C-alpha positions, -999 to +999 in steps of 0.1 A: +828-575-427+790-568-425+778-556-391+748-577-379+741-556-348+703-560-350+707-599-350+733-597-322+711-574-300+683-598-304+704-627-291+719-607-262+684-596-252+673-632-250+704-641-229+697-610-208+661-623-201+679-652-184+701-629-163+732-635-183+756-608-168+778-607-199+748-602-223+735-574-200+769-557-200+772-560-238+737-545-242+750-516-221+779-511-246+755-512-276+735-483-260+765-464-248+782-463-281+753-466-304+760-499-320+729-509-339+708-486-317+704-449-310+728-438-282+708-439-249+728-434-218+697-443-196+694-477-212+732-482-211+730-474-173+701-498-168+721-527-185+753-520-168+736-517-134+718-550-139+750-567-149+769-552-120+743-564-096+750-600-109+786-595-099+801-587-133+833-566-125+834-553-161+800-538-157+812-517-128+840-503-148+816-496-177+792-479-153+818-458-139+831-449-174+796-439-183+792-417-153+826-401-158+820-393-194+783-382-190+793-358-162+824-345-179+823-308-180+789-305-163+789-280-134+751-277-129+735-302-106+703-302-127+723-311-158+739-341-139+705-353-128+691-349-164+721-369-178+709-401-159+672-396-158 
């Protein structure tokens, strides 16, 4: 099965422009896991946050998971801040 991430991302972005919380959440997944894009935790956070603000409960879980994994093993406050900036 051929992966068509670029095409999917294009469609999700169009839906996200219309404030579709599911599309915003899925874009966060693409960026968190690097599906069709470079891994970018800041972009993942942005999309999860927008989706959560629209009331998507899965986005809250994904945002929490992102923070938990991003901060795992980090002891220095500056490293934590750098992880989300």
